[in-house]
Backbone bond lengths (Angstrom), bond angles and torsions (degrees), N, CA, C in turn:
res aa  C-N    CA-C-N  psi(-1)  N-CA   C-N-CA  omega(-1)  CA-C   N-CA-C  phi
1 X - - - 1.447 - - 1.516 109.04 -
2 X 1.308 114.97 134.65 1.457 119.77 178.49 1.520 108.31 -113.17
3 X 1.299 114.45 133.07 1.456 120.55 176.09 1.525 107.36 -83.89
4 X 1.316 116.13 130.34 1.464 121.59 178.15 1.524 108.10 -103.25
5 X 1.337 115.48 125.54 1.453 120.81 177.65 1.522 107.08 -116.67
6 X 1.330 115.65 113.81 1.462 121.03 179.87 1.524 108.70 -86.61
7 X 1.348 114.79 123.01 1.457 122.97 -174.31 1.518 110.65 -126.62
8 X 1.309 114.94 166.23 1.466 120.77 171.52 1.527 106.57 -120.21
9 X 1.324 115.76 106.54 1.470 120.69 -176.01 1.519 112.59 -66.74
10 X 1.313 116.68 -26.28 1.464 118.73 -177.05 1.528 111.67 -119.00
11 X 1.316 115.71 42.99 1.458 120.04 178.86 1.519 110.27 -73.38
12 X 1.314 116.20 140.48 1.459 121.19 176.66 1.514 111.70 -86.50
13 X 1.311 116.73 -8.79 1.457 121.32 -177.31 1.526 110.57 -90.25
14 X 1.333 115.52 121.38 1.470 118.39 177.50 1.530 110.72 -68.69
15 X 1.324 117.29 -30.15 1.468 120.07 178.64 1.525 110.29 -63.69
16 X 1.321 116.84 -44.35 1.472 120.47 179.01 1.525 109.68 -65.06
17 X 1.320 117.72 -42.15 1.469 121.17 179.44 1.526 110.66 -59.92
18 X 1.339 116.56 -44.59 1.470 120.37 -179.83 1.530 110.95 -64.31
19 X 1.317 116.81 -41.83 1.471 120.33 179.20 1.529 110.44 -62.40
20 X 1.329 116.02 -44.36 1.469 120.73 179.19 1.524 110.62 -61.29
21 X 1.333 116.74 -45.13 1.461 121.15 179.43 1.526 110.88 -63.14
22 X 1.317 116.82 -39.10 1.459 121.11 179.45 1.529 110.84 -62.37
23 X 1.334 116.43 -46.98 1.466 120.83 -179.95 1.527 110.40 -62.36
24 X 1.327 116.71 -50.90 1.467 120.32 -177.44 1.528 111.45 -63.98
25 X 1.314 117.56 -42.21 1.462 121.16 179.48 1.515 111.78 -61.94
26 X 1.333 115.85 -41.10 1.467 119.58 -179.47 1.523 110.96 -69.01
27 X 1.325 117.55 -41.18 1.467 120.51 178.06 1.534 110.57 -63.70
28 X 1.321 116.40 -39.38 1.469 119.65 177.25 1.520 111.24 -64.54
29 X 1.324 117.05 -41.61 1.461 121.25 179.45 1.531 111.03 -62.13
30 X 1.331 116.16 -36.00 1.471 120.31 178.60 1.520 112.46 -82.43
31 X 1.332 116.10 -5.32 1.471 122.48 -176.99 1.525 111.85 59.12
32 X 1.330 115.18 41.92 1.458 122.45 177.57 1.528 107.43 -89.57
33 X 1.338 116.83 131.35 1.457 120.64 175.65 1.529 108.88 -69.33
34 X 1.317 115.94 126.11 1.453 119.58 178.04 1.522 109.22 -143.89
35 X 1.323 113.86 159.70 1.459 120.67 177.44 1.519 107.83 -123.52
36 X 1.346 117.46 115.18 1.459 119.02 175.62 1.536 108.97 -77.15
37 X 1.303 116.58 126.35 1.466 121.52 -179.29 1.524 108.37 -117.32
38 X 1.313 116.02 117.17 1.456 122.42 -175.39 1.528 110.58 -82.38
39 X 1.334 115.83 125.81 1.466 119.66 178.02 1.525 111.29 -95.63
40 X 1.338 117.06 -10.70 1.461 119.88 179.81 1.529 111.52 -79.31
41 X 1.313 116.36 -35.04 1.470 120.66 -176.23 1.523 112.97 -103.44
42 X 1.318 117.36 -8.89 1.461 119.74 -174.89 1.525 109.50 -131.27
43 X 1.317 115.66 107.20 1.465 121.41 -178.06 1.523 111.93 -62.73
44 X 1.342 117.54 -35.50 1.471 120.75 179.06 1.530 110.69 -61.92
45 X 1.326 116.61 -43.11 1.467 120.13 177.98 1.525 111.01 -62.49
46 X 1.331 116.44 -43.25 1.466 120.69 -179.48 1.528 110.48 -61.58
47 X 1.336 116.15 -47.53 1.470 119.82 -178.90 1.527 111.22 -65.04
48 X 1.331 117.27 -42.28 1.470 120.56 -179.76 1.518 110.14 -61.56
49 X 1.344 117.13 -45.53 1.460 120.98 179.87 1.529 110.42 -60.54
50 X 1.312 116.79 -48.88 1.472 120.49 -177.53 1.522 112.00 -62.83
51 X 1.317 117.17 -37.05 1.463 120.84 -179.23 1.529 112.58 -74.29
52 X 1.331 117.41 -27.46 1.460 120.52 -172.61 1.523 115.49 -101.29
53 X 1.325 117.23 -5.29 1.466 118.85 171.27 1.531 105.88 -75.67
54 X 1.336 118.24 125.56 1.469 119.86 -178.38 1.524 112.13 -57.70
55 X 1.308 116.05 146.04 1.464 122.51 -176.67 1.529 110.84 -54.26
56 X 1.324 116.89 -43.06 1.473 120.26 -177.22 1.533 112.42 -68.98
57 X 1.325 117.45 -14.83 1.472 121.75 179.95 1.521 112.77 -98.99
58 X 1.321 116.44 -5.96 1.466 119.69 -179.41 1.525 109.68 -78.77
59 X 1.338 116.57 146.51 1.467 119.29 176.20 1.527 110.96 -66.99
60 X 1.322 116.27 170.77 1.467 120.61 -176.07 1.523 112.33 -59.88
61 X 1.344 118.31 -30.00 1.462 119.55 178.75 1.526 111.57 -79.73
62 X 1.347 117.15 -6.60 1.458 121.29 175.67 1.512 115.85 84.68
63 X 1.334 117.85 -5.10 1.465 120.73 -177.98 1.531 109.06 -111.67
64 X 1.325 117.06 108.07 1.473 119.38 179.57 1.526 111.19 -71.46
65 X 1.321 115.81 138.97 1.458 121.32 179.85 1.523 110.12 -97.56
66 X 1.315 116.47 151.82 1.464 119.47 177.03 1.531 110.03 -72.62
67 X 1.302 117.77 158.18 1.463 127.75 -1.83 1.531 111.54 -82.09
68 X 1.316 114.79 141.86 1.462 123.29 173.51 1.525 106.05 -120.51
69 X 1.323 116.95 137.48 1.468 120.72 -171.07 1.526 109.90 -120.25
70 X 1.330 115.24 132.98 1.459 122.92 178.87 1.530 109.29 -130.37
71 X 1.318 115.65 150.04 1.460 121.65 168.57 1.516 104.33 -106.82
72 X 1.330 116.10 102.72 1.468 122.92 -170.93 1.525 107.61 55.24
73 X 1.341 118.24 -112.54 1.467 121.98 -178.27 1.527 111.67 -95.78
74 X 1.304 117.73 -7.97 1.463 122.39 -174.48 1.530 111.02 -89.80
75 X 1.335 115.83 127.23 1.460 121.04 -178.56 1.521 110.55 -73.76
76 X 1.327 116.76 129.10 1.472 121.97 176.88 1.525 110.00 -96.83
77 X 1.344 116.60 -51.58 1.452 119.24 179.29 1.511 112.51 159.25
78 X 1.324 113.97 -175.31 1.454 121.29 178.86 1.526 108.93 -101.38
79 X 1.311 116.26 -167.71 1.464 119.44 -177.41 1.525 111.92 -62.86
80 X 1.324 117.63 -42.08 1.464 120.10 -176.58 1.530 111.39 -62.28
81 X 1.339 117.13 -43.28 1.465 119.03 179.49 1.527 110.56 -71.04
82 X 1.336 117.00 -33.28 1.460 120.63 174.74 1.523 109.78 -62.72
83 X 1.320 116.39 -46.33 1.462 121.58 -179.53 1.524 110.72 -60.64
84 X 1.335 117.06 -44.33 1.470 120.70 178.39 1.532 110.59 -60.18
85 X 1.338 116.89 -43.26 1.464 120.76 179.05 1.523 110.62 -63.73
86 X 1.315 115.98 -38.70 1.465 121.11 178.85 1.530 109.82 -63.66
87 X 1.311 116.99 -44.32 1.465 121.76 179.40 1.530 111.48 -64.80
88 X 1.328 116.96 -33.53 1.468 121.72 -179.67 1.527 112.34 -87.94
89 X 1.346 116.55 4.38 1.470 122.12 -177.44 1.527 109.99 55.95
90 X 1.324 116.19 43.60 1.464 121.90 -177.60 1.523 111.49 -129.44
91 X 1.329 117.05 33.79 1.461 120.45 -176.11 1.524 111.32 -64.78
92 X 1.339 117.43 -39.43 1.463 119.04 -179.32 1.529 110.81 -64.16
93 X 1.302 117.14 -41.34 1.468 119.99 176.93 1.526 110.19 -64.73
94 X 1.330 117.24 -41.14 1.462 122.29 177.90 1.525 110.37 -58.67
95 X 1.329 116.22 -42.90 1.460 121.21 -178.45 1.528 112.77 -80.09
96 X 1.311 117.83 -8.56 1.462 120.85 -178.02 1.517 112.09 73.79
97 X 1.336 115.93 29.26 1.461 121.40 -179.12 1.526 110.16 -113.67
98 X 1.328 117.31 148.43 1.463 118.93 174.09 1.530 108.85 -72.81
99 X 1.337 117.88 141.35 1.464 118.92 177.77 1.519 110.27 -66.87
100 X 1.325 117.40 150.56 1.465 119.07 179.85 1.522 110.71 -66.41
101 X 1.329 118.19 154.49 1.464 120.71 179.44 1.522 110.92 -57.93
102 X 1.311 115.20 137.78 1.459 120.52 177.99 1.509 114.86 83.86
103 X 1.326 117.92 -2.50 1.463 118.81 179.46 1.514 109.21 -79.10
104 X 1.305 114.64 158.13 1.458 119.74 179.86 1.521 109.24 -104.24
105 X 1.297 115.52 49.82 1.455 120.56 178.68 1.523 108.46 -69.48
106 X 1.333 116.99 141.72 1.458 118.37 179.54 1.520 111.21 -64.74
107 X 1.331 115.78 147.14 1.453 120.42 177.35 1.509 107.92 -106.04
108 X 1.307 115.82 159.74 1.452 120.10 179.18 1.523 109.18 -62.77
109 X 1.315 116.67 153.49 1.460 122.39 -176.58 1.521 111.61 -55.81
110 X 1.348 117.42 -42.16 1.468 119.57 -178.76 1.519 111.06 -65.05
111 X 1.355 116.45 -40.59 1.456 120.05 179.53 1.522 110.60 -65.06
112 X 1.324 116.62 -39.57 1.462 120.52 179.59 1.526 110.10 -63.42
113 X 1.341 117.31 -41.86 1.453 120.86 179.53 1.528 110.90 -64.80
114 X 1.345 116.87 -40.31 1.462 120.44 177.93 1.517 111.02 -62.64
115 X 1.347 116.59 -40.54 1.462 120.08 178.85 1.515 110.73 -63.16
116 X 1.335 117.93 -42.23 1.456 121.79 179.09 1.523 109.93 -62.12
117 X 1.336 116.55 -45.41 1.463 120.00 179.79 1.520 111.34 -63.68
118 X 1.334 117.57 -40.00 1.466 121.05 177.86 1.519 110.70 -62.04
119 X 1.326 116.87 -44.90 1.464 120.66 -179.76 1.522 110.86 -64.15
120 X 1.340 117.08 -40.24 1.460 120.17 178.77 1.518 110.40 -63.68
121 X 1.323 117.28 -40.78 1.456 120.95 -179.81 1.529 110.81 -65.34
122 X 1.325 117.39 -39.06 1.468 121.14 179.33 1.519 111.02 -69.18
123 X 1.325 116.55 -37.51 1.457 120.82 -172.84 1.515 114.35 -87.94
124 X 1.316 118.45 -3.46 1.459 120.42 -178.80 1.512 110.60 -69.15
125 X 1.357 114.98 136.57 1.451 118.48 172.44 1.516 107.79 -115.52
126 X 1.317 117.22 -174.17 1.461 120.83 -174.46 1.527 112.61 -68.42
127 X 1.314 117.01 -21.48 1.459 119.89 -176.59 1.519 109.48 -101.69
128 X 1.323 117.03 113.61 1.458 118.21 178.68 1.526 110.03 -68.87
129 X 1.306 116.05 152.19 1.448 121.19 178.73 1.513 107.63 -80.18
130 X 1.328 115.95 124.07 1.459 120.66 -179.14 1.512 109.21 -74.87
131 X 1.308 114.53 160.34 1.447 118.92 178.68 1.519 108.70 -63.58
132 X 1.289 117.10 135.64 1.459 121.07 -179.01 1.517 112.62 90.89
133 X 1.327 118.71 -18.74 1.453 121.25 177.62 1.511 108.81 -90.01
134 X 1.303 115.25 144.03 1.453 119.29 176.88 1.512 108.79 -95.58
135 X 1.323 115.33 154.77 1.454 120.77 174.38 1.519 106.58 -82.36
136 X 1.312 117.04 108.52 1.451 121.42 -173.54 1.509 110.97 -105.61
137 X 1.320 115.42 163.60 1.455 121.01 174.55 1.515 109.80 -69.28
138 X 1.319 118.25 165.81 1.468 121.55 -174.02 1.526 112.33 -61.52
139 X 1.332 119.36 -39.87 1.464 120.61 178.78 1.513 110.80 -65.13
140 X 1.325 115.96 -43.02 1.457 119.81 179.14 1.519 110.89 -65.44
141 X 1.323 117.09 -38.23 1.464 120.53 177.93 1.519 110.68 -61.86
142 X 1.333 117.20 -42.89 1.462 121.31 -179.83 1.518 111.05 -63.20
143 X 1.328 117.00 -43.92 1.460 120.36 177.87 1.517 110.99 -61.30
144 X 1.337 115.87 -42.11 1.460 120.55 179.55 1.521 110.42 -62.77
145 X 1.324 118.09 -42.91 1.474 121.35 178.48 1.529 110.98 -61.73
146 X 1.336 117.00 -43.20 1.459 120.34 179.73 1.518 110.88 -62.01
147 X 1.330 116.42 -42.81 1.461 119.85 178.56 1.523 111.35 -63.21
148 X 1.330 116.37 -41.57 1.461 120.15 178.91 1.518 110.95 -64.17
149 X 1.343 117.99 -40.70 1.461 121.52 178.72 1.519 110.74 -63.56
150 X 1.325 117.44 -41.25 1.455 121.10 178.93 1.520 110.90 -63.49
151 X 1.347 116.12 -39.45 1.464 119.99 179.97 1.521 110.97 -68.66
152 X 1.314 118.20 -35.08 1.458 121.79 -177.87 1.529 112.59 -79.84
153 X 1.308 117.24 -24.57 1.464 120.28 -178.51 1.521 109.07 -65.80
154 X 1.343 117.56 141.95 1.468 119.34 179.07 1.524 109.12 -63.60
155 X 1.314 113.49 137.97 1.451 117.80 -178.80 1.522 109.44 -73.62
156 X 1.280 114.65 137.80 1.456 120.29 177.84 1.520 107.23 -104.57
157 X 1.332 115.56 122.04 1.462 118.59 -178.97 1.510 109.61 -81.27
158 X 1.301 115.46 165.26 1.477 120.52 -179.69 1.521 109.24 -62.83
159 X 1.316 117.47 -37.14 1.473 121.38 -178.32 1.529 109.63 -63.61
160 X 1.350 117.97 -42.36 1.451 121.61 -179.85 1.512 110.36 -65.09
161 X 1.334 117.49 -36.64 1.448 121.23 179.25 1.521 110.09 -64.18
162 X 1.358 116.89 -40.78 1.469 121.18 -179.93 1.519 110.77 -66.10
163 X 1.339 116.45 -37.38 1.460 121.65 -178.13 1.518 109.88 -67.31
164 X 1.287 118.40 -29.21 1.468 120.29 -176.67 1.446 110.10 -77.51
């Protein structure tokens, strides 16, 4: 899948230039394959972009400004939605791409809950954790058991020790 980024190479707006540079720089940093498509020099690119931006995403004047981002034929969004995805660490989801292996991309809430439940099911032992008790590591559990045994053992006074 190739990400298509519609740009204006000869834009007079510094704001548009900065937005375009931000998008391209971020995609390069992530090593995402993309194709920059110039709408200033290529009328076909301009018409395709304008026709394929969804009506509800077009500005009030009806003419979407670059940068506009697509995954093949599927519309991803404009700079503002790209920026929001970047801030939420969800650029791969925004682009419709799977995150690279080993990345810490956020997962959907349902998937996160399933993972937590799976881990709890794997980690359960025969002894349920009582209210107020924390689930501790094995070394900590052993220390806690030893302390509890010492507290429960009858105290031996110095006098009893001498008598023995």
